[in-house]
VEXDREN-2710 file (C-alpha; in Angstrom, 1 decimal):
% VEXDREN-2710
k/r/px/py/pz
1/MET/37.9/-21.3/-164.8
2/SER/36.1/-18.0/-164.1
3/ALA/37.5/-15.3/-161.7
4/LEU/34.9/-14.2/-159.1
5/GLY/36.9/-11.8/-156.9
6/GLN/39.3/-11.9/-153.9
7/VAL/39.2/-12.8/-150.3
8/SER/41.8/-11.0/-148.1
9/VAL/43.1/-12.6/-144.9
10/ARG/45.2/-10.5/-142.5
11/GLU/47.0/-11.4/-139.3
12/THR/46.8/-8.4/-136.9
13/HIS/48.1/-9.5/-133.5
14/GLY/51.6/-10.9/-134.1
15/VAL/50.6/-14.5/-133.6
16/ARG/51.7/-17.3/-136.0
17/ARG/48.8/-19.3/-137.3
18/PHE/49.0/-22.9/-138.6
19/LEU/46.0/-24.0/-140.7
20/TYR/43.8/-21.5/-139.0
21/PRO/40.1/-22.1/-139.7
22/LEU/38.3/-19.1/-141.2
23/SER/35.0/-18.4/-143.0
24/ALA/33.5/-15.8/-145.3
25/GLU/30.0/-15.0/-146.3
26/ILE/29.5/-14.3/-150.1
27/ASP/26.7/-13.6/-152.4
28/LEU/27.0/-15.8/-155.5
29/ALA/23.6/-15.4/-157.1
30/GLY/23.9/-16.5/-160.7
31/LEU/26.6/-19.2/-160.2
32/PRO/25.3/-22.5/-161.6
33/SER/26.6/-24.5/-158.7
34/SER/28.3/-23.4/-155.4
35/ASP/30.3/-26.6/-155.5
36/GLN/32.4/-25.0/-158.2
37/VAL/33.8/-22.3/-155.9
38/THR/37.5/-22.5/-155.1
39/LEU/40.2/-20.4/-153.5
40/ALA/43.9/-20.1/-154.5
41/SER/46.9/-18.7/-152.8
42/PRO/49.2/-16.1/-154.5
43/ASP/51.5/-18.8/-155.6
44/GLY/48.6/-20.6/-157.4
45/ARG/48.1/-23.4/-154.8
46/THR/44.5/-24.5/-154.5
47/ILE/43.1/-24.2/-151.0
48/PRO/40.4/-26.7/-149.9
49/VAL/37.1/-25.0/-149.3
50/GLN/33.8/-26.1/-147.9
51/VAL/30.7/-24.4/-149.3
52/SER/27.4/-24.2/-147.3
53/PRO/24.2/-22.3/-147.9
54/LEU/23.5/-19.6/-145.4
55/ASP/19.8/-19.5/-146.0
56/HIS/17.8/-22.1/-148.0
57/ARG/15.4/-19.3/-149.0
58/ASN/18.3/-17.5/-150.7
59/PRO/20.5/-20.1/-152.4
60/GLY/22.9/-17.5/-153.7
61/ARG/24.1/-16.5/-150.2
62/ILE/26.8/-19.0/-149.1
63/ARG/29.5/-19.5/-146.5
64/LEU/33.0/-20.5/-147.4
65/ASP/35.0/-22.4/-144.8
66/PHE/38.7/-22.7/-145.4
67/ALA/42.0/-22.8/-143.5
68/VAL/45.3/-20.9/-144.1
69/SER/48.7/-20.6/-142.4
70/LEU/49.9/-17.1/-141.6
71/ALA/53.1/-15.7/-140.3
72/PRO/52.8/-12.8/-137.7
73/TYR/51.2/-9.7/-139.4
74/GLU/51.1/-11.5/-142.8
75/LYS/48.4/-10.6/-145.4
76/LEU/47.2/-13.0/-148.1
77/GLN/45.1/-12.1/-151.1
78/LEU/43.2/-15.3/-152.1
79/ALA/41.8/-15.6/-155.6
80/LEU/38.1/-16.7/-155.7
81/SER/37.0/-18.5/-158.8
82/SER/34.6/-21.1/-160.2
83/ASP/36.5/-24.3/-161.0
84/GLN/35.5/-27.9/-160.9
85/SER/38.9/-29.2/-159.7
86/ALA/38.5/-28.7/-155.9
87/ALA/41.4/-29.7/-153.6
88/ALA/40.8/-32.6/-151.2
89/PHE/40.9/-32.3/-147.4
90/GLU/43.7/-34.3/-145.7
91/ASP/41.8/-35.5/-142.7
92/PRO/38.1/-34.7/-143.2
93/LEU/35.3/-34.7/-140.6
94/ASN/33.1/-37.8/-140.7
95/VAL/29.7/-37.3/-139.2
96/THR/27.4/-40.0/-137.8
97/VAL/23.9/-39.2/-136.6
98/GLY/22.3/-41.5/-134.0
99/LYS/21.5/-40.9/-130.4
100/THR/24.3/-38.4/-130.5
101/PHE/26.1/-36.5/-133.3
102/ARG/29.5/-38.2/-133.6
103/ILE/32.2/-36.3/-135.5
104/ALA/35.3/-38.3/-136.1
105/GLN/38.8/-37.9/-137.5
106/ARG/41.9/-40.1/-137.4
107/ARG/42.9/-38.8/-134.0
108/PHE/40.1/-36.6/-132.6
109/VAL/36.6/-37.8/-131.9
110/THR/33.8/-35.7/-130.4
111/GLU/30.2/-36.5/-129.6
112/PHE/27.4/-34.0/-129.0
113/ASP/23.9/-34.5/-127.6
114/LYS/20.8/-33.2/-129.1
115/LYS/21.0/-29.9/-127.1
116/SER/24.5/-29.2/-128.7
117/MET/26.3/-30.1/-125.5
118/LEU/29.6/-32.0/-125.4
119/HIS/28.9/-35.6/-124.7
120/GLN/32.4/-37.2/-125.1
121/VAL/35.8/-36.1/-126.3
122/VAL/38.6/-38.7/-127.2
123/TYR/42.0/-37.5/-128.5
124/ASP/44.6/-40.1/-129.5
125/GLY/42.7/-42.7/-127.5
126/VAL/42.7/-40.5/-124.4
127/ARG/39.4/-39.5/-122.8
128/HIS/39.1/-35.8/-122.0
129/LEU/35.6/-35.6/-120.6
130/THR/34.1/-38.1/-118.1
131/CYS/30.4/-37.0/-118.5
132/PRO/28.4/-34.8/-120.8
133/SER/28.7/-31.0/-120.4
134/ALA/25.7/-29.0/-119.3
135/LEU/24.4/-25.4/-119.7
136/THR/22.0/-23.8/-117.3
137/ARG/20.1/-20.5/-117.0
138/ASN/19.1/-19.7/-113.5
139/GLY/19.6/-23.4/-112.6
140/GLU/17.3/-24.6/-115.4
141/THR/18.2/-26.4/-118.7
142/MET/16.7/-25.4/-122.0
143/ALA/13.6/-27.3/-123.2
144/MET/13.9/-28.2/-126.9
145/THR/11.2/-26.9/-129.2
146/ALA/12.4/-28.6/-132.4
147/ASP/15.0/-31.2/-133.6
148/PRO/18.5/-29.8/-133.8
149/ASP/19.8/-28.5/-137.2
150/LEU/23.0/-30.0/-138.5
151/SER/25.2/-28.5/-141.2
152/ALA/28.4/-30.5/-141.8
153/GLY/31.1/-31.0/-144.4
154/PRO/34.7/-32.1/-144.5
155/LEU/36.1/-29.0/-142.8
156/ALA/33.4/-27.6/-140.5
157/ALA/30.4/-28.9/-138.6
158/ARG/27.7/-26.8/-137.0
159/ILE/24.8/-27.8/-134.8
160/ARG/22.0/-25.5/-133.7
161/ALA/19.4/-26.4/-131.1
162/SER/16.4/-24.1/-130.5
163/GLY/14.4/-24.1/-127.3
164/SER/12.9/-22.0/-124.4
165/TYR/12.9/-21.7/-120.7
166/GLY/10.0/-22.0/-118.2
167/ASP/9.5/-18.2/-118.1
168/GLY/9.1/-18.0/-121.9
169/CYS/12.6/-16.8/-122.7
170/ASP/13.5/-18.3/-126.2
171/ALA/17.1/-19.5/-126.6
172/GLU/19.5/-21.2/-129.0
173/THR/22.6/-23.3/-128.4
174/ARG/25.1/-23.3/-131.2
175/LEU/28.2/-25.6/-131.6
176/GLN/31.0/-25.5/-134.1
177/THR/34.0/-27.8/-134.7
178/THR/36.6/-27.9/-137.4
179/ALA/38.9/-30.5/-139.0
180/CYS/41.9/-28.3/-138.5
181/LYS/42.0/-27.9/-134.7
182/SER/41.0/-30.0/-131.7
183/TRP/38.6/-27.4/-130.5
184/VAL/34.9/-26.9/-130.0
185/VAL/33.1/-23.6/-129.9
186/LEU/29.9/-23.5/-127.7
187/ARG/27.6/-20.4/-127.9
188/HIS/24.3/-19.8/-126.1
189/LEU/21.9/-17.0/-127.2
190/LEU/19.2/-15.6/-125.0
191/LEU/16.7/-13.9/-127.3
192/GLN/14.8/-12.1/-124.4
193/PRO/17.4/-11.8/-121.6
194/ARG/16.2/-10.7/-118.2
195/ALA/18.0/-8.6/-115.6
196/SER/20.0/-10.8/-113.2
197/ASP/19.9/-13.8/-115.5
198/GLU/22.7/-16.3/-114.8
199/ILE/24.2/-18.6/-117.5
200/VAL/26.6/-21.4/-116.4
201/PHE/28.7/-23.7/-118.6
202/HIS/29.6/-26.9/-116.8
203/LEU/32.5/-29.1/-118.0
204/GLN/34.1/-32.2/-116.4
205/LEU/37.7/-33.0/-117.3
206/ALA/38.6/-36.7/-117.0
207/ALA/41.2/-36.1/-114.3
208/VAL/43.5/-38.9/-113.3
209/SER/46.5/-37.1/-111.7
210/PRO/46.5/-36.4/-107.9
211/VAL/47.6/-32.8/-108.7
212/LEU/46.1/-30.6/-111.4
213/THR/47.8/-27.4/-112.5
214/ALA/46.0/-24.3/-113.9
215/ASP/47.1/-21.0/-115.4
216/PHE/45.1/-17.9/-116.2
217/GLY/45.6/-15.4/-119.0
218/VAL/44.5/-12.5/-116.8
219/GLY/47.3/-10.5/-115.1
220/GLY/50.0/-11.7/-117.5
221/GLY/49.9/-15.3/-116.5
222/ILE/49.0/-16.7/-113.0
223/TYR/49.6/-20.3/-112.0
224/GLY/48.0/-22.5/-109.4
225/LYS/47.6/-26.1/-108.4
226/LEU/44.7/-28.3/-107.1
227/GLU/45.4/-31.4/-105.1
228/ALA/43.1/-34.5/-105.1
229/GLY/40.9/-34.7/-102.0
230/GLY/41.5/-31.1/-101.2
231/SER/38.6/-28.8/-100.4
232/GLU/40.0/-25.7/-102.2
233/GLU/39.0/-24.5/-105.6
234/LEU/40.6/-21.9/-107.8
235/SER/38.4/-19.0/-108.7
236/TRP/38.8/-16.2/-111.2
237/GLN/36.3/-13.4/-111.0
238/SER/35.9/-10.4/-113.3
239/ASP/33.5/-7.4/-112.8
240/PHE/32.3/-5.4/-115.8
241/PRO/30.9/-2.0/-114.8
242/ARG/29.0/0.0/-117.4
243/ARG/31.9/2.5/-117.5
244/GLY/35.4/2.4/-116.1
245/THR/38.0/-0.3/-115.6
246/ILE/37.4/-4.1/-115.5
247/ARG/38.3/-5.5/-112.1
248/TRP/39.5/-9.1/-111.6
249/SER/40.8/-11.4/-108.9
250/ILE/42.2/-14.9/-108.5
251/SER/41.3/-16.7/-105.3
252/ALA/42.2/-20.1/-103.8
253/GLY/39.4/-21.2/-101.5
254/ASP/38.5/-18.3/-99.3
255/ARG/41.9/-16.6/-99.8
256/THR/42.4/-13.9/-102.5
257/ASP/45.9/-14.0/-103.9
258/TYR/45.8/-11.6/-106.9
259/THR/43.8/-8.6/-107.8
260/GLY/44.1/-6.2/-110.7
261/GLU/42.4/-3.9/-113.2
262/VAL/42.3/-3.6/-117.0
263/LYS/41.4/-0.2/-118.5
264/THR/39.5/-1.3/-121.6
265/SER/37.4/-4.3/-122.7
266/ASP/39.5/-4.6/-125.9
267/GLU/42.6/-5.0/-123.8
268/TYR/40.9/-7.6/-121.6
269/ALA/39.6/-9.6/-124.5
270/ALA/43.1/-11.1/-125.1
271/GLN/43.2/-12.2/-121.4
272/ARG/40.0/-14.2/-121.1
273/TRP/41.4/-17.7/-121.0
274/PHE/42.7/-20.4/-118.7
275/HIS/44.2/-23.9/-118.8
276/LEU/43.4/-26.9/-116.6
277/ILE/46.3/-29.4/-117.0
278/ASP/46.1/-33.1/-116.0
279/ARG/49.5/-34.8/-116.5
280/GLY/49.7/-35.3/-120.3
281/LYS/46.4/-33.6/-121.3
282/SER/45.1/-30.1/-121.1
283/LEU/41.8/-28.3/-121.4
284/ALA/42.3/-24.8/-122.7
285/VAL/39.2/-22.5/-122.6
286/ALA/38.9/-19.1/-124.3
287/VAL/35.9/-17.0/-123.3
288/THR/34.9/-15.8/-126.8
289/ASP/31.6/-14.0/-126.2
290/VAL/30.6/-11.8/-123.2
291/PRO/27.4/-9.9/-123.7
292/GLY/27.3/-6.1/-123.1
293/ALA/24.8/-6.6/-120.2
294/CYS/27.2/-8.9/-118.4
295/ARG/28.2/-7.5/-115.0
296/GLU/30.4/-10.3/-113.7
297/MET/32.0/-13.5/-114.9
298/THR/33.4/-16.3/-112.6
299/VAL/35.5/-19.3/-113.5
300/LYS/35.8/-22.1/-110.8
301/LEU/38.2/-25.0/-111.1
302/ARG/38.2/-28.0/-108.8
303/SER/40.7/-30.8/-108.1
304/ASP/38.3/-33.5/-109.6
305/GLY/38.4/-31.7/-113.0
306/ALA/35.1/-29.9/-112.6
307/VAL/34.9/-26.6/-114.5
308/GLN/32.3/-23.9/-114.1
309/ILE/32.1/-20.7/-116.2
310/ARG/29.4/-18.4/-114.9
311/PHE/28.0/-15.2/-116.5
312/GLY/25.8/-12.9/-114.4
313/LEU/23.7/-10.2/-116.2
314/GLY/23.0/-6.8/-114.7
315/GLU/20.4/-4.8/-116.6
316/SER/18.9/-6.6/-119.6
317/ASP/19.8/-5.5/-123.1
318/SER/17.1/-4.9/-125.7
319/GLY/18.7/-7.4/-128.1
320/PRO/19.9/-11.0/-127.8
321/ALA/22.6/-11.8/-125.2
322/VAL/25.4/-14.1/-126.6
323/PHE/27.6/-16.2/-124.3
324/GLY/30.5/-18.2/-125.8
325/VAL/33.4/-20.4/-124.9
326/CYS/35.9/-22.3/-127.1
327/CYS/37.3/-25.5/-125.6
328/HIS/40.7/-26.6/-126.9
329/PHE/41.7/-30.2/-126.1
330/LEU/45.3/-31.1/-126.2
331/ASN/47.7/-34.0/-125.3
332/ASN/51.3/-34.0/-124.2
333/ILE/51.4/-30.5/-122.8
334/PRO/54.3/-29.6/-120.5
335/ALA/52.6/-28.9/-117.2
336/LEU/54.2/-25.5/-116.6
337/ALA/54.7/-24.3/-120.2
338/ALA/51.2/-23.1/-121.2
339/ALA/52.2/-24.3/-124.6
340/THR/48.9/-23.6/-126.2
341/ASN/47.9/-20.1/-127.3
342/PRO/44.3/-19.3/-126.5
343/GLN/44.9/-15.7/-127.7
344/SER/44.9/-17.0/-131.3
345/ILE/41.3/-18.0/-130.7
346/LEU/40.3/-14.8/-129.0
347/LEU/42.1/-12.6/-131.7
348/PRO/41.3/-14.3/-135.0
349/PRO/42.7/-13.0/-138.4
350/LEU/40.6/-10.5/-140.3
351/VAL/38.7/-11.8/-143.4
352/GLU/37.4/-9.4/-146.0
353/VAL/35.7/-10.0/-149.3
354/SER/36.1/-7.7/-152.3
355/PRO/33.6/-4.8/-151.8
356/GLY/30.3/-5.1/-153.6
357/PHE/31.3/-8.2/-155.4
358/ARG/28.7/-10.7/-156.7
359/GLY/29.1/-13.8/-158.8
360/GLU/27.7/-13.4/-162.4
END
């Protein structure tokens, strides 16, 4: 065994984390094989780690995927070393490539189409989505310019699809899932965003109950319900001015029930989530990425399980615009308990690698 350095993990928001998936980028030029890289906790326990190249043109630059449990505000110093005795994953991802990318575990199965959209989700035999998700820009779907790129291992799977829109705007859709949680991260990048661009994520929960319940992280927790056959929808709108407070409102149909303001974007980051609950299953969504040029965001929930997350740009930024959501699928959630914690997704632990360290 040869010591290579340390990876520090720190919980900063007072949230307990159980097998929280994390990653670190490390330069290991000179190491004979990246498969030899291992992590160990302070008590000497080996932590399973997945090693992936970041750039095939630079084989020394790698990504480490791993998972640790943390108490609130806990800090761990993990020892990085080269060792052939890697720990095994308890319930690894199994990837099958066909018409879709199928990623299966004992209890949680996801399928993705070739544009990195969710095609199907099944958890403990329960269907969570009734039809593939979709993503549109100004009402148009991205045209693929190449086959999607897949990077997968026992702990993490990533799919990247490249394409463009009719006006010449290049784009990428990126997807990530993990063996540790029943969640899927969807990100869309506009490489040449235009003023007034509109990006919409469409999801369809497989609703079976005559009444769906919903709750929103904004405003300290707001609850609502949607009855089957009803014409109302729940709407959460946020306005992001260039300077000043962030304004938000919650509406039911054409009636606004709640309004409020948040002083800073950092404060608001922990509130960008909602649940849509259908009897024993729940879709929890955390809005992970809002571009600086975004002027408004609107979430619409319907009684048939349809979900829309819309981003509207104001002035275009010079760099890429990144839009992101994390979908967390759960079963057996008490309808009024909001038992999941999307804030743990929005406020991940900090990961730091020993400064200036390189493998020799």
